[in-house]
N, C-alpha and C positions, 0 to 999 in steps of 0.2 A: 735853425739848425737842428737835425735830428742826431740824437744819440743812440749809438750801439753798444752792444756789448763787447764788440772787438777793439773800442777804444778804451776800455776798463782792463787792467790787471790786480789779480790780487797779489796781496804784499807777502813777501818769503819769511822765512824766521829773523833773519836779522834784521828786516825792517819793521816789523812788529816789536823787537826790543828797543830801538828807538823812542818809543813812546812810553815807556814805563819810568815810573819816578822810581830812581834807586834810593831813594832815602826812605828809611822806614817811618811812619806816621807816628807821632808822639802824643801823649794826653798833656792837658794843661799842668798836671801835679807833675808829671815827668819832665816837663819842660823846664819847670820852676827848679825841680832840684838838680838840673845840670846846671843849672846859673847859678845855683846857690853854692855848687861845688867848685866852680871855677872862681868864685869870692874868695881867697885864701883867707882874708881878715873875719869873714862871716864865718868860716868852716873852723880858725883856730879859736874862735871867740865861743863857739858850740863844745869844744873841745876841752877848753878851760872850765865851762861849766859843769860839765858831763863830769871831769875830774875832781874838783873840786865836791860835786854832790858825793862822788864814790867815796872821797875820803871822808867828807863828814858823815857818812853811814857806818864805814869800815874801821876808821881810827878808834873811835871811841868803845867800840865791840872787840876789840884785840889788843888794845893797849895795857900794859900793866898797870896803869895810874887811871885813877877816876877823877869825873871832875868834879866830885863834891867831898872828897877824904883830904880833910886838912893836914898837914905835915908840917909842925913847925921846927923841926930841924933844916928842911930845907926852902926856906923863906927866902924870897928874891934873889933865887939863882938867877946869873947871865945862861944867856944862852950856850949849851955845848952839846958832846953826842948824846950825852944822855937825856938831857931836857932840850929840845930841839929850839923851843920858842924860850925857854927859861922857866922861872915859877912865879908863883903870884907872892903877895903880901901872907898866906895863908900855907903856902907851901905846895899849892895846888900845881899840876905841870899845866903851864899855859898851851902849849900843842893842843893837848886833848880838850881842855875847855875851849880853844878857839874851832876847833873841830866839831865840838856838840854844839857850839854857841851857832855855827855856818848852818847845821841842821835843824837847830829853830828858824833861823834868818830865810832859809831857803823854803821850810815848811808854809811857814808864815805869808812868804810870796806868793807860792804856787798855788795856794789854797784860796787865799783872799783874791787871786787872780782869775782863778775858775768860777767862782762865786759872782766875781763882777762881771764874767762874761756872760753868765746866764742873767741874771738881772740886766745887762746892759742891751743885751740882745733883744730878749724880749721884750722891755721897753720902748726901744727904739724901732724894732719892729711894726709892732703895734701903732705905734706913733707914726712912722711913716705910712704903713701901708692904709691905714684907715683915714688919716689926713682930715682936711677941715677944721671944723671949732674943737675935735679932740685932740687932733694934732698941735693946735693951738695952745690949747690947756695943758698939756702936758709939758709940751717943750718951757713953756712959762715957770712951771714947776722945777723944770731942771735950771733955770735962769736964775731964778729965787735962791735955789740950792748953791749956786755957783758963785753967787753974790758975795757970800761967806766964804773966808778960806777953809780949805778940808782941813787943814791942821787944828784949827778950832775945833771943829766937830770932833775928831777923833780925841782930842785932849778930854773935852766934855764927858763924850761917852766913856773913856777909859776911868775918867775919876767918879762917873758914876757906878761903874760896875767894879771897882777895886774892892774889894773886903774891908770894912774899919778895921785900922790898927796893923795892916798887912802892906807892906812895901810892895810895889809891882803889883801885877796882874794875873791871871792866867792866860794859856795859850789860847783857848776858846774866845775869852775876851776881846785879844787883839785883833784875833782874826777876825771877829766879827763886827768890831769898832771901823776896822779899816773897810770892810765889805758896804759897810753903809752907805759910805761915802764914796768910794772910787767907781763907782758905775757909770758916773755921769759923763765921763769921755768917750766911754764906749758907747753910750746911748744915743750919741751926737752922730758916732760916726756911724752907728747902722741906721741911725734915720735917713743920715744923706745918700747912704749908698742904698737904702729900698726906694728912695723918691727918685732918684733915676733910673732905677730898674723895673717900677712896676709900670711904666708905660710901654716896655718892652712887647715885641709881638708872642711872645712864648707866657706872658704872664694872661694877655687876652684869649691866647687858645687854651688854657687850663681853666680860665672861667667859663669859657665856651663848652668846655667838657664837662662841667659843673663841679668842678673843685671847689671846696669850701676856702675861705680866708685863712684859716689856720693852716691848712695844707699849703697854700700858695705861697705864704712866711716864710714855713720851716721847710719844706720840700724845693720850693724853687728860687723863691729870694735870697733867704740867709745863704745856701750855698754858694751862689753867686757872688756874694759879697765877702767870701769867707778870707780873701786876700788881704782884704783891710782890716778884718775881725783877729786875724793869728797875728798881724804887724801890730795892732795895738796892744793885744794880747802879751807880746812880749816885751811891750814898752811898760805895761802895767804890773810886771815882776819886779822889777828895779825900784819902781816908784814906792810898792808896798814893802819891799825890804828898806829902803832908806826911811819911811815912815815908821817902821818897827825900831831899828837902830836908833832915830832920835827919841823915840818915846822912851826906849830901854836907857838913852844917855840922861833922860830927863827924871828919872826913877818911876816909868810908867810901865816898865816893859813887863818882862817874865820875874815873877818872883822867886827870891833866893833860895835854896842854895842852886837853881837851873840860871843858866847865864846864855844870854843870846851876844852879838858881835857890839851890840850897842853897849849892852852891860858890860860888857869886857871893856870898852873904850871909855867908858865911863870910869871903871876902875883903875885904869890905866892912867887917865889925865890926872889923877890925884899924885903921883910920883912920877910924872911926865921930865921934872928936872934930874931926878936919880937914878931911876928905873924907866929910861923912855922906852924900851924895846916892850915892856907892856902896854903900850899904847899903840906902837907902830905895828906890830901882828894883826891885832883884831881891824884895826884901821885897813892896813893893806890889802885883808881878806874880802874886806865891804867892797872896797874901791875895784878890785879885780870882778867880784860879782856883778856889781853894776854897771862897771865899763864893758864886761862881756857880753850882758844881756844887751844894753844898748847897741854894741858892735852888731851882733848878730839880728837884732831887730832892724837896724840899717838895710842890713845884707839882706834879708827876708824881705824887705819891702823891695827891694831892685828885683827879688826874683822873680815878685808874685806881679809884677807889674805888667802887665798884658801887652803894653806898650815897647817893652824892651824885647816882646816874644820876636823869634829868628825863626 
């Protein structure tokens, strides 16, 4: 059968519009943000974290009370309009001290998590990309470190770094102790992601074009594993905050007169039967921060999951 031009007719304007895709294209991160906004629990959790962070920054700056000034005329006052969380045994405003303690706890959690991010990504990225004997040796080191509870590492490091005759430690010592030990989980997750991604075609194309191993890891593999990395990072923050609170509770936290949430909880538990509010409010803030970060991490995990992209 022969075809001629008379058998074909060009499409008119309306028929051409039928072939167009009405929905605009979105990037991976735009689609993840859209799904995250639809997750009300994760969004509320993020707002709670932001609100507590802003309160921790602003309240100690604008309040008429200070965190370290004793006033024996206002000791152990119950919550009121003047002292929202009451006062402690030395007459210090507990609301200001709680917000100041939240500032320390958030700084420790965020800085330690960022340090763990860099250590874990570099260690896990090299291990997963190189593979072979190097990967085997690096992962056995991680397994050995994993065999001993992380809390024991932190307590030993804090004890060594504490100054003789001084109760508690400095902010840098706590961050360093937590950062040295909390990168193991991040390294394992990054290694697993790199092992899956390094056999993809874009890695082969990068090698063919002469890209170095360093460029392939940090310009191609790590960005493609950023979803899992971000989720792990959000879950590392509450772990670091809880560890800091635990260290402060047993007397290895920040040195007096500075206070973290764990230090305030330790001070409040001595008067739990007579002045329970002194333990209740710091413990409540700790629970809110940890719960908010965990719920936000779960929502972020769902938002960054490519299987749920529509």
